[in-house]
Every structure is written in structure tokens, then in C-alpha cells.
C-alpha positions, 0 to 999 in steps of 0.5 A: 239216671242210675249211673253214677256218671249220670248223677254227678253230670246233674249234680255239675249242671245244678251247681252252674245253675245255682246263682251266686249271691251275696253273703246274707249276714243277719240270722233273723229271718224277716216276717214274709220268709219263705220257711216251708218246702214241699218235696217229692222224693225220686229215690224210690221212684228211681229205684224200685218203680213207678208205684212208689210214691214219697213226699216230703215237707221242711220247715225252717226254724232258724236262719240254719236249722229246720227240720223235715218229715217224710212218708210215702208208699213203699213197695219193692219190685215183684220177683217173678221167674226161674231160679233153678229148682224153683219157678215163680209164677206169680206175686199175688200181693205186694204193699208197704210204706216209709216213714222218716225224719230229720232235724238239719244244721246248715253250716253257718260259715260255710253257706252264702245264704240261709236255711233251706239252701246250702250244705247241711248235716243232721240226725234221722231216723227211718221206718220201712215195711213191705208185705208181699205174698208169691206162688212158688212151684218146685220143680227139681225132684231130688228135693221134692214136687209140689206148689206152695206160697209164702206170705213175708213181712219185713221191717227196717228201723235206722238210726243215723246221721246224714250230710247233704246240699239243697239248692234253692233255684230263683228263691221258689224251686229246690233240689235237695241232695242227701250224698250219704247217710250212715245209720245203725238199723234193726232188720226184722222179717217174718215168713210163712210158708204153706202148701201141698209140697213134699219133700225130705229136703226142706232145708234145700228149698228153704236155702233156694228161697233164701238165695232167691230172697237175697239176689233180688234184694240184697238188704236182706243180707243183713236180716239174714247174716249167720241166722238159720232161714226158718218160716217159724216165728220172725227173724231179728237182727242187728246191722249197718244201712245207708241213706241217700236221695234226691228230691225236688221241691217247691218253697213257699 
């Protein structure tokens, strides 16, 4: 599911399965119109693991407008293994959450049906927070010896605009795809290191930890870009982000 070929194959199949219907002319929604959609966001589940459970609710306001909210448990993969001069023997804790919301405008002249079916665009906002604690052993004698724990927290606030398409199948089931959602983001991180390490080259092992974190979590480049990596206080940086997701839902 992660490869582009499989993604576009799935998209093609959904297009083929989605029935062609006559244009719905009226902008007035009938009394019994199914305005609500409950969805499961598959994206964090597929990218970061089965621990991530994220749900969404969309409410149709008018024939071509809706809003949705999204929330759930959010954790990143554990960092365990040897990286040059540092061995990471265990991850003691991982926790996090995410919340987001968008306001959708479904293209009236392009779509053949009313919301929540068809091509849409809209503004969105999101917030992600992740906390972790890892146990490190410094094994390179040129830097120092000893062990330490890294207690960290990362928060990302993003505001952007998205473009997507939602398919309604047999009036009840939906597949919601956001192709792109560029954003301006604020990245904030706070790190605390404790341990019995004795070394003259503090910067060396801090740089090594930085390399480990950015190789495992590439988005941290935005937080640490052109900034000195430090364990004193919090670091904040502006950057860019991108939203994309796959959701399956039930309409009622």
C-alpha cells in the first residue's frame, strides 16, 4: 500500500467501481438526506504502525459544503538499534495524539452529485504531539563512555489548503482521498538528557543523536534546520508540511 504504483492502482479501481449517476440539479437537501460520515483514517496506521488509531467525522452543511474533524492516538516507530558510536537499547515510553479539522467546498459545476461526493478543496488546520523516552549507551571511546536517557516532546501546528476527492459507493460507503495539502507549520521540540556519561565532546554525541533522530523522523529537519541542537529549553522553527490521507467511511 505504500508504493505509488499500488496507491494509483487502488485509485483506478475505485474510479471504476464508482457508479455514474445523473446530475443532481437541486441545491436543496431533502429531509432524509444522509449528512453524516464516520471515517477511519488509514494513513497513520499504514505509515507509522498498528498502534495509531485515528477517526474522523464529516457533516454536510449544504449541497456543496461540509466540515470534518479528525482525532486519534498518534505514535512514531520506536528507535532501537546501533548507530555508529551510540547504541539505543530500549524505548521506555511513547505516546501522542493528533487533532485536525477542515472546511470543504465541493466543486458544484464539476461534480455530478451533492456533497460528500466528488472533488473538493478547502482550508485545514492540524496539531500533532509526540512524546518519547529512549535509553542510550555511548560506545565510542573517542567521545566518551556511559549511558543516558533522552526524554523528548515534539509538537507540530499546521495551517494549509487541501485538494481531494471523496467517493460514495452504494450511498453508504465512502473512500476519502486527499491528494495534496501544503501547509505552513510551526515545529516545537523539547529535549532533556540525563545520565552518567563523562565526555569532553558533548557536541559530538549531541550531533550523533541529532543524526539518529532526523534519519528516523525526516520531518525533524524542519525543526532543527539551521539551529544548534541543544538540550536547554525548547526549539521552535517555521517550516512547510504536506497533508495527504486515505480514509474509509460509513455514511448515515
